[in-house]
C-alpha positions as CSV (number, residue, x, y, z in Angstrom):
1,M,26.5,19.1,-3.3
2,K,26.7,21.4,-0.3
3,V,23.6,23.5,0.3
4,V,22.7,26.1,2.8
5,A,19.0,25.8,3.7
6,A,17.3,29.0,4.9
7,M,15.4,27.9,8.0
8,S,12.7,30.2,9.3
9,G,11.4,27.7,11.9
10,G,8.3,27.0,9.8
11,V,7.3,23.7,8.4
12,D,8.0,24.7,4.8
13,S,11.6,25.5,5.2
14,S,12.1,22.4,7.4
15,V,10.7,20.1,4.8
16,A,12.7,21.8,2.1
17,A,15.8,21.0,4.1
18,A,14.7,17.4,4.7
19,L,14.2,16.8,0.9
20,L,17.7,18.0,0.3
21,V,19.1,15.6,2.9
22,E,17.1,12.8,1.4
23,A,18.6,13.6,-2.0
24,G,22.0,13.1,-0.6
25,H,23.2,16.7,-0.3
26,D,25.5,18.1,2.4
27,V,23.0,20.4,4.1
28,V,23.6,23.3,6.6
29,G,20.6,25.0,8.2
30,M,20.8,28.8,8.7
31,T,18.3,31.1,10.4
32,M,18.4,34.8,10.2
33,R,17.8,37.0,13.2
34,L,16.0,40.0,11.7
35,V,14.3,41.9,14.5
36,D,14.5,42.4,18.2
37,V,11.8,40.5,20.0
38,D,11.0,39.5,23.6
39,P,13.6,36.9,24.6
40,T,11.2,35.3,27.0
41,A,8.7,34.5,24.2
42,R,9.5,30.8,23.9
43,T,6.1,29.2,24.2
44,G,4.1,28.1,21.3
45,R,4.6,29.5,17.8
46,G,6.1,32.9,18.0
47,G,3.7,34.3,15.3
48,T,6.6,35.6,13.1
49,C,9.5,34.1,11.4
50,C,12.0,35.8,13.8
51,S,10.8,35.0,17.3
52,P,12.8,32.9,19.7
53,A,10.2,30.2,19.5
54,E,10.8,30.0,15.7
55,V,14.6,29.8,16.1
56,D,14.1,27.0,18.6
57,L,11.9,25.1,16.1
58,A,14.5,25.6,13.3
59,R,17.2,24.3,15.6
60,A,15.1,21.3,16.7
61,A,14.2,20.5,13.0
62,C,17.9,20.5,12.1
63,A,18.7,18.3,15.1
64,R,16.0,15.9,13.9
65,L,17.5,15.9,10.4
66,G,21.1,15.5,11.7
67,I,22.4,18.7,10.1
68,P,24.2,21.7,11.7
69,H,22.3,24.9,12.4
70,Y,23.5,28.4,12.6
71,V,21.8,31.7,13.5
72,V,23.1,34.8,11.7
73,D,22.4,38.4,12.8
74,E,21.0,40.5,10.0
75,R,19.1,43.0,12.1
76,D,21.0,46.1,10.9
77,R,20.5,45.2,7.2
78,F,16.8,44.4,7.8
79,L,16.3,47.7,9.5
80,E,18.0,49.7,6.8
81,H,16.5,47.9,3.7
82,V,13.1,46.8,5.0
83,I,11.7,48.5,8.1
84,D,12.9,52.1,7.5
85,P,11.8,52.2,3.8
86,F,8.5,50.7,5.0
87,A,8.0,53.6,7.4
88,R,9.1,56.2,4.9
89,D,6.8,54.8,2.3
90,Y,3.7,55.0,4.5
91,A,4.6,58.5,5.6
92,E,4.7,59.5,2.0
93,G,1.3,58.0,1.2
94,R,2.7,54.9,-0.6
95,T,1.8,51.2,0.1
96,P,5.1,49.3,0.6
97,N,5.8,45.6,-0.1
98,P,8.3,44.6,2.7
99,C,8.4,40.9,1.9
100,T,9.7,41.5,-1.6
101,R,12.2,44.1,-0.4
102,C,13.4,41.6,2.2
103,N,13.9,38.9,-0.4
104,Q,15.8,41.4,-2.6
105,H,18.1,43.0,-0.1
106,V,18.3,40.8,2.9
107,K,17.6,37.1,2.3
108,F,19.1,36.1,-1.0
109,G,22.2,38.4,-1.2
110,P,23.5,38.0,2.4
111,L,22.6,34.3,2.6
112,L,24.2,33.5,-0.7
113,A,27.3,35.3,0.5
114,R,27.3,33.3,3.7
115,A,26.7,30.1,1.7
116,H,29.7,30.9,-0.4
117,G,31.8,31.5,2.7
118,L,30.9,28.0,3.9
119,G,31.9,26.5,0.6
120,A,28.2,25.8,-0.4
121,D,27.2,25.5,-4.0
122,R,23.6,26.5,-3.5
123,L,21.1,28.2,-1.2
124,A,17.7,26.6,-0.7
125,T,14.5,28.1,0.6
126,G,11.0,26.9,1.5
127,H,9.2,29.2,-1.0
128,Y,6.4,27.8,-3.0
129,A,7.8,28.5,-6.5
130,R,9.6,26.5,-9.2
131,H,13.1,27.0,-10.7
132,E,13.3,25.0,-13.8
133,H,15.7,25.3,-16.8
134,G,16.8,28.7,-15.6
135,K,13.3,30.1,-15.3
136,L,11.3,31.2,-12.2
137,L,7.9,29.7,-12.4
138,R,4.7,29.6,-10.3
139,A,4.3,26.8,-7.8
140,R,2.2,23.7,-8.5
141,D,0.0,24.6,-5.5
142,A,-1.6,27.8,-6.8
143,T,-3.1,28.5,-3.4
144,K,0.4,28.8,-1.9
145,D,2.3,30.2,-4.8
146,Q,5.0,32.8,-3.7
147,S,6.7,33.6,-7.0
148,Y,5.2,37.1,-6.7
149,F,7.6,37.9,-3.9
150,L,10.7,36.6,-5.7
151,F,10.8,38.7,-8.9
152,A,13.5,41.0,-7.6
153,M,16.0,38.3,-6.6
154,G,17.9,38.7,-9.9
155,P,19.1,36.1,-12.4
156,G,22.4,35.6,-10.6
157,A,20.7,34.7,-7.3
158,L,18.2,32.6,-9.1
159,A,20.9,30.5,-10.8
160,R,22.3,29.6,-7.3
161,T,18.9,29.0,-5.6
162,L,17.0,25.7,-5.1
163,L,13.3,25.7,-4.5
164,P,12.5,22.2,-3.4
165,L,8.8,22.8,-2.7
166,G,7.8,24.1,-6.1
167,G,6.1,20.8,-7.0
168,W,4.5,20.2,-3.7
169,T,1.2,21.1,-2.2
170,K,0.9,22.4,1.4
171,A,-1.0,19.2,2.4
172,E,1.8,17.1,1.1
173,V,4.4,19.2,2.9
174,R,2.6,18.8,6.2
175,A,2.2,15.0,5.7
176,K,5.9,14.7,4.9
177,A,6.8,16.7,8.1
178,A,4.6,14.5,10.2
179,A,6.1,11.3,8.7
180,L,9.6,12.6,9.5
181,G,8.7,13.6,13.0
182,L,9.6,17.2,12.5
183,P,8.7,19.3,15.6
184,N,6.8,22.0,13.5
185,A,4.7,19.6,11.4
186,G,1.5,21.0,12.8
187,A,2.5,24.6,13.4
188,P,0.2,27.2,11.8
189,D,1.3,29.5,9.1
190,S,2.4,32.9,10.3
191,Q,-0.1,35.6,9.2
192,E,1.8,38.7,10.3
193,L,4.7,40.7,9.1
194,C,7.6,39.7,11.3
195,F,8.2,43.3,12.5
196,V,4.6,44.2,13.0
197,P,3.4,42.3,16.0
198,G,-0.4,42.5,16.5
199,G,-0.8,43.9,13.0
200,D,-0.6,47.6,13.9
201,H,1.7,48.9,11.2
202,G,0.9,52.5,12.1
203,A,2.6,52.1,15.4
204,V,5.7,50.7,13.7
205,V,5.8,53.6,11.3
206,E,5.5,56.2,14.1
207,A,8.2,54.6,16.2
208,R,10.7,54.3,13.3
209,L,10.1,57.8,12.0
210,Q,10.6,59.2,15.5
211,A,13.8,57.1,16.0
212,L,15.1,58.5,12.7
213,G,14.2,62.1,13.6
214,L,11.7,62.2,10.7
215,A,8.5,62.4,12.7
216,T,6.7,64.9,10.5
217,D,3.2,66.3,10.2
218,A,2.5,63.3,8.0
219,L,1.7,61.5,11.3
220,A,-1.0,64.1,12.2
221,P,-4.7,63.7,11.6
222,G,-6.1,65.3,8.4
223,P,-9.2,65.7,6.4
224,V,-11.1,63.0,4.4
225,V,-12.8,64.6,1.4
226,D,-14.9,63.5,-1.5
227,E,-13.9,64.2,-5.1
228,A,-15.5,67.6,-5.0
229,G,-13.4,68.6,-1.9
230,V,-16.2,68.4,0.6
231,V,-14.9,67.4,4.0
232,L,-16.5,64.1,5.2
233,G,-14.4,63.2,8.2
234,E,-10.9,63.0,9.6
235,H,-8.2,60.3,9.4
236,D,-5.6,59.4,12.0
237,G,-2.6,60.0,9.7
238,I,-1.9,59.2,6.1
239,H,0.5,56.4,7.3
240,R,-2.6,54.5,8.5
241,V,-4.4,54.8,5.1
242,T,-3.8,53.1,1.7
243,V,-5.3,53.5,-1.7
244,G,-8.3,51.1,-2.2
245,Q,-9.1,50.9,1.5
246,R,-12.7,50.9,2.5
247,R,-12.8,49.8,6.2
248,G,-11.9,51.9,9.1
249,L,-12.6,55.3,7.5
250,R,-15.4,56.2,10.0
251,L,-17.4,58.1,7.4
252,P,-21.2,58.9,7.9
253,G,-23.9,57.6,5.6
254,P,-24.6,54.3,3.8
255,Q,-22.4,54.9,0.8
256,R,-19.5,52.6,0.2
257,R,-16.5,54.9,-0.2
258,F,-12.9,53.8,-1.0
259,V,-9.7,55.7,-0.7
260,L,-8.9,57.1,-4.2
261,A,-5.7,59.0,-3.4
262,V,-3.5,60.2,-0.6
263,V,-2.1,63.7,-0.9
264,R,1.0,63.9,1.2
265,E,1.5,67.7,1.0
266,S,-1.9,68.5,2.6
267,R,-2.4,65.3,4.5
268,T,-5.6,64.9,2.6
269,V,-7.3,61.5,1.9
270,I,-9.7,61.6,-1.1
271,V,-12.5,59.0,-1.2
272,G,-15.1,58.0,-3.7
273,P,-16.8,55.0,-5.4
274,R,-14.8,51.9,-6.1
275,E,-14.8,52.5,-9.9
276,D,-12.9,55.7,-9.4
277,A,-10.2,53.9,-7.5
278,T,-9.2,51.8,-10.5
279,R,-6.5,52.5,-13.1
280,S,-5.6,51.0,-16.5
281,R,-2.2,52.7,-16.9
282,L,0.7,52.1,-14.6
283,E,4.1,53.6,-14.4
284,V,6.7,51.2,-12.9
285,G,10.1,52.0,-11.6
286,E,13.1,50.1,-10.2
287,L,12.4,47.5,-12.8
288,Q,14.0,44.1,-12.0
289,R,14.5,41.8,-14.9
290,L,14.7,38.0,-15.0
291,A,13.6,37.5,-18.7
292,L,12.6,41.0,-19.9
293,A,14.0,42.8,-22.9
294,D,13.6,46.4,-23.9
295,G,10.7,47.1,-26.1
296,S,7.0,46.3,-26.2
297,R,5.3,43.0,-25.5
298,R,2.1,41.4,-24.2
299,A,2.2,39.7,-20.8
300,L,0.2,39.2,-17.6
301,V,0.6,41.7,-14.7
302,Q,-0.1,40.9,-11.0
303,V,-0.2,43.7,-8.4
304,R,-0.9,41.8,-5.2
305,H,0.0,38.4,-3.9
306,R,-3.5,37.0,-4.2
307,A,-4.7,39.1,-7.1
308,K,-5.7,37.6,-10.4
309,P,-3.2,38.5,-13.2
310,V,-4.5,40.9,-15.8
311,A,-3.4,40.9,-19.5
312,A,-1.5,44.0,-20.5
313,S,0.6,45.7,-23.1
314,I,4.0,46.5,-21.6
315,D,6.7,48.9,-22.8
316,V,10.0,48.3,-21.2
317,H,12.7,51.0,-21.2
318,G,15.7,50.7,-19.0
319,D,14.7,50.3,-15.4
320,T,11.2,51.5,-16.0
321,A,8.1,50.2,-17.7
322,T,4.7,51.6,-18.8
323,I,1.9,49.1,-18.5
324,E,-1.5,49.4,-20.2
325,L,-3.9,47.0,-18.6
326,D,-6.7,45.4,-20.6
327,A,-9.0,45.8,-17.6
328,P,-8.8,48.5,-14.9
329,I,-7.8,47.4,-11.3
330,T,-7.3,49.0,-8.0
331,V,-3.7,49.8,-7.3
332,A,-1.6,52.0,-5.0
333,P,1.8,53.6,-5.5
334,G,4.5,51.5,-3.9
335,Q,2.9,48.2,-4.7
336,A,4.8,45.6,-6.7
337,A,3.7,44.9,-10.3
338,V,5.0,41.5,-11.3
339,I,5.1,40.5,-15.0
340,Y,4.4,36.9,-16.1
341,D,4.4,35.0,-19.3
342,D,1.9,32.3,-18.4
343,D,3.6,30.7,-15.3
344,E,7.0,32.3,-15.8
345,V,8.1,35.3,-13.9
346,L,9.7,37.8,-16.3
347,G,10.4,40.5,-13.8
348,G,8.7,43.4,-12.1
349,G,9.0,46.7,-10.3
350,W,7.3,49.2,-8.1
351,I,4.3,51.2,-9.1
352,T,5.1,54.9,-9.1
């Protein structure tokens, strides 16, 4: 079988490709160029999945495996579907999930189309998740599970996708890479968003809104108030604040205050105790279904990558869902709510 392996330059995707080669498949490595970066940054690990250093590692891994390697330019699509919505969401007081949006709009669709153009039967990635009997499942290694980010890929894309690392642990992957002599066997995992070098997402938001001609008063400082409306301080722009945040608010006194809400119209950030930041009822839009039917059911809901799933009653209607959680949690508009039946991903959407 001919398979296109999405190669980020990291050890996971390289080992995924190696396993396919060992299984006897005709494998082609493909790396996406998603953002503009410093073309001279070729020493060490680039820190993101798109740096020239990472492209070099992907190319070297393919050479070690004896398979062809291609770089495809998806910068325009990534800008349109990931970076610009990311900027707009923060300017509107929402908390975006760019990795899921990237998987939905950039990675699986375009790469599957390119795989088809090359005559390939499948696309493979280095995500830690399992695809078994037509179901998307959590990975064996719970500490690395990435099924949360894949709920929006759609059943059509899932049917044509291979996830070779679903049954592997990270330690096993690194050991396999070392045994194969892959150049990225000891490379550290990237901890940053690929388009937010240094972790300053506020600067990215400001630059993109200005480039789009949308630099509004949302970027200006505004008041931080308590639930009674008493002004406690000032924030640096609602695009630098998210619901549930505690650190960085610069508020006086020993009280532990958390962001309860962001009011876009008045650029006001409301703070209070942690218990007031929790919610039991969620409204979800843009619902993506892998194994969800209209109607009511019980399931588990996860609202952050590392969060513990919470049991809930879910009412699915069209492309929306109402979720009643058994226990309240801290959530923010714009976050993804992913619905599970035990280890199976049923679908998910974005909290409105």
